[in-house]
Phi, psi and omega in degrees: 000321176303319181300320180292320177293327175298322175300323179296316181296319180297313180298322177296313182296319180297324182279308187289338179269004179290122184297331178294324178294320177302319180296316180296322178298320183279334190239012185296143175204178182264015179283159183295322181296322178291324178299324176296322176298322176299313179298318180295320176299315180297320182290316185276329187243344180254325183298328182296002185255017178301328180294326176298315179295328186279326191264355179234184180269015175288120181281313180190170174210157179208155179250140175246127177250115187291321186297322181258000185049049187242151174243134178236133170214166180309119177082012186208134166224124186206175172275162188294322180298313179295324179297316183292321187279325188246352182238284182232140168200156185257146181299325186268005180234129166283175179299314182298316181295318179296319181289324178294322177301321178293333187261003176255167187282133173218125180253085179054056185260135176257134174258146180300170183302136176216165181278128177250121175271134185274335182218181179274007179273113183296343182282341181292138179291125181288164176251132179276121183228154169256132187258127176253126179238134178225119180285151180235143355286164183291137174088354179263117184266330186265312186266078185278124181249359179172186179200156174251125175244128179240124182263124181255126182285113180295328180301321180289331175295317181295325180295327179289324181286343178293335179285348176284136180303132180068014187296322181291348179246014179221175180253132183245133181230145168246119190239128179286175180293335175274014177067026173268139179281110178283318181205153177208163178287166186298137178064019176290129180289157176300150181272127175294142182299327181294341181295329183289340180289338181279341186268080187250017180220173178291330179204168178153184173209155182205164177273138182215146175267109186243112178054049179063024177224133178284127179232160170256124179258119178243136186212159175208159185254135176288124175291336183282312190244344186080011179283163171261132169259114189236135178236131179244119186237132173307135186296318181293325178289323180297313180292324180297315182295324179301311183294316182297320181293324181293313179297316185293323181295322181293316178296315180299321181297314179298314182295320181293320181296324181285312185275330185297317182297315181296314179297321180301315181298312182297316183296318181294320184294313186278340185256350179286329180303305178299324178297322180295322175296321177297316179298319181294322178296314182297309183297335181286338182280172182277338182292134179234147176295161179291332181215157183280132180256161187270342181213173187295319183296317178294324177298315181294317180300321179293322177294320178298318177297319176300315179298313178299315179295322175297315178298321180293320180296317180297315179299316178298321180292320180293321179297321180292324181274356185300314182298319179293318178299316180297315180297318179293323179295314181294322178302318178291326181297312184288347175263013170103009183284126180238136177227162181302156187302314182292326176287326179295320178297320179294320180296319179297318180293319183293320185268001177060045176264126178238105176240083193278342187264170188272331188257149184225149171213161177240132177242121178266137180238117179256119174279110185281324186198149172252013188296322180278337183281320182210151178282337185228085179296135177214175180302319178299320178292322177295317174302317178295320177298315177299320178300315180297316180295317181299308184292320182292324178295317182291318181291329183274359182293146178277176182296330181275006182236143169235123192235136170230135180262143180227125175279124180259313180220182180299321183249013186224137174229158177237135176254120172274112186253120178253120188249145174294148185286111178218173174303150188301325181292318177295321180292318177299318179295324180293315178295319181298318179296315180299312184296320180294315180295320179297315179294323178300312179298319180295318184282319187272321179273319188252357178059042179254122180272116185225160173233147183238145174227127189239129180279177170285164181271130184245158191261004179206158180291339177292344181264012180302320179298319176301316177298319179299316178301318180298314179298320178298316179297321179294324180293331180300333182288356168299334180293324185256349182217078186288346183288334182271155177238348176234124183240128176250131185300324185286349185251355182282150180212149179218089183276329181279113186253001179227153174235156187251111171212072187290167184297322180301319180295319178300313180298321180295318181296318180297319182292320179296324178295313185293331179277353177077022183269093183298320185293319181290323178297317179297316182297316180293320178293324178297314179299319184294318179287325179294324182286328188254320195248346181278056188206124180293344182273357181291132181283136178305323183295322180283333175297318179291327176300314175301321180296319177298321178297315182292325177294324180294322178296316179298320179291323179297322180291320182294317180296330183271350184227113183290330182290321178294315179302321177294326180296318177295325179295322181296317180271005176054046184247133173257104190299317182296316180296322178293319180291321182287343179275359182292139180253340179226162177296327176294319177295323178296316180299308182297320180296315180298314179300316179301308181298317179295322181289329178297316180292323179297314180296333180294338180278353181270144183287328183273017183295338189299332182267008187290319186293320179297319178296317180296322178299314179299319180296319180296309182297320176297320182293321179294319182293331182273340188232019182298330185284353179282119183295342180266008180299125182206171176298327177292320178298315179297318179299320178294323180291318184271355182059040177229150184289151180301322181297318182293319177297315180302319181291314179297313180299315176300319184285325185272325188255338182086359180241148168276166188300313185295322183294317182294320179296319179297316180299316179300312183297317184289328175295319176291324180294324179298320178294321178294331181292347178290341181269110184291347183280345184269136177268169177304315184297318178295319179297319180301313180297321183289335179253013170101012177260145184283341179205160179289336178298311180295319180297316179296317180299316183292317183296317178296320180296323184275325188253350181083000000 
C-alpha cells in the first residue's frame, strides 16, 4: 500500500514541478491561443500517465488553473463549471464549495472517503474515493493559482486488504496522523478514542475490549505517510486460526520433508540436462551477458533480459523514427514512386498509413508571410506554422476525407487528400468547402497568410504524382493573379500565348538607361508590363519568358558597363536570381523597375550620395513610426518603393546594423525614457513603443539589457 501512495507522491511531483505548468499558472487566460497551450500541455504532459492509473489505485487526477478557470486531465481541457456538471462532482460539495476548495491552500492533504459522481445523472452509482489535494505553486500559501487533485479508488484499497489473512472477517482502517479515519472496510464500527492511547509504537498488536467483545488489534505505521494501518480481529477467531495453522504447518512440514527430498532429487536429475544444453547453446553464440552470473539460472535470466532490452530499444527507435519515415515515404509517393501492391500494403501497415478510399487529390499550401503571425520570423516560427497547418488540416477533415500532410519546403506543404467514392461534383464541392474553411481558420485564428492550389480528383494512388504536378501548375497562377488565394487546376486558363517585347523597345530602354533618364525608364517599363502582364489570361510560362528577356537586357547592359556591374557587386545583388524569385506580376514589376533604376542611377555622376540619402530616409522613417506594432521591413519597403532585400543590404552596409536590431534599439531607448514615469506600467510602455504585449517587450528588454 505504501508503494501505491508513493506513486501518488511521484505523480504529484512530476506534474507540479513541470516548468510548462508554472508558465501556464503565471500566464493563464481565456484567450484561444492560451486554450491551445492548455490542450498542448494536456496532450504532451498528462496523457503519458495511463500506465500509472492502470497499475496503482489512482482512479484519476486533474489540474485546476485559477486564472483561466480551467480544468485539465488526460484527454480533456474544459472550464470548471462544465467539469463539475458533466464529469466529476462530490455529493457533499456544491460547485461553489468545490471551486473554493480548489482555490485554498492544501499541502499534500488527504481527505477521507467520499462519494464521487461521474456524471450529472443521480441514478449513476457513485465511486468512493480518497481525495489528495496539492495547492499550486508549491510553497506559496497566500497566492494560490491552482491545484492538483488526485482521486484514489477506495475499492482498490479494499481489494488489497482482501489478501490479508482473515480480512473479510475483520475490520481494516486507514488512519491519518491527525487520527482521522481516511478509509475503512464496509460496516466497520467507529474507532473509540481511547484505542489510540494503546498505540504507542510504530507497530504492534494488543488485546482490547471493543463494544463488550475481546478483539486483537494489529497495527503498523506507514513509512510513506506516517499513517496507521489497523486491523481488528475477533480474539476467538484469531486464536482458532492460529491453532489450525500450527497443526497444518506441522503436518505439511513433515510431508514436505519426506516427499520434498525425493522429488528434489528426481527433478534436479531430469531437468538439469536440458538446462545444460541451453547454457551450451547460449555460450556458443556471440551474445554475452552484461555481467558474470554465479549459476545457470541467473545466467539464463540475464540473457533473457539482454534480449528483451535489445528488442525494446529497437521498437523505441522505430517508433521515434516513424513520423519521419512516413513523411519521406509520402514525399516519394507524390513525386511518382510506385511499388508493387503487396509491398505497398506492407509499407502502409508498417508506417501506419490509412488511405481507405479510392479517389485522391493533392492540395498545395503556400505560406506567404508570417508578419501577422509573429513579430520576429525565425526557423522556429516557420516550423511552428507548418506544425499548426498540418495538425489543423488533419483535425478539420470531414468523415469522407482522409488527409496526410507532407512538408516540401520551408514555406510549402502538400496535403494528400483521400476521398470517398461519390459523384465528381460532390467530391469537388467537399474539397472546396474543406479548403475554404481551413484557410479561414488559418487567417482569422492564427493570422497566417496562405495560398492554396488544388489538383483535379484522380481515381488511384498511382496518379498522385500527376495530381501534384497539377497542383503545382495551379499555384503558378499566383504569379499572374495575386488577388486570389485559392487556385483550382480545372479552372485555370491561359488564352494569351504571345508577349510583346520588340527589338525597338529593347533598344529604346537601353538608351534611356544609358542617358540616366529615370522617368522614361519607368514609363517604358510600365507600358511594357501593362501591355503584357496586366491580364488574368496570361500564362505563367510566358510571363517567365518575358522575365528572361528583361533579365537578358539587364545582363547585356551590365556586361557592357563596368560601373553598373561594380554597383551590383557592391550590394551583393544577383539580378537574375532576384527576378526569378518573383511570385506575382506586381512583385516582378517592382523588382524589374528597381533593378533597372539601379543601373540607370549608376550612369549619373552624382550617384555617390544616393546611399547616404537612402540611409537617412530609412532612419527617419523608423524614428517616426517605431510605435507602430506593424512596423516591419516590408512596410518600410512599401513606403520607399524599394524591395526589402535591397533596403536590408544597403542599411547593413551603411549603418552596420540590420533592420530588426536598429528598430529594437530605437524602441528600447524610448522605453527607457518612458520608464522614468512611475505611473506607467510595463504593458502601457510596451504598447507605446510598438510591442503587442508586455511579455514580448519584457523578453526583448531582458535580452538586450540583461
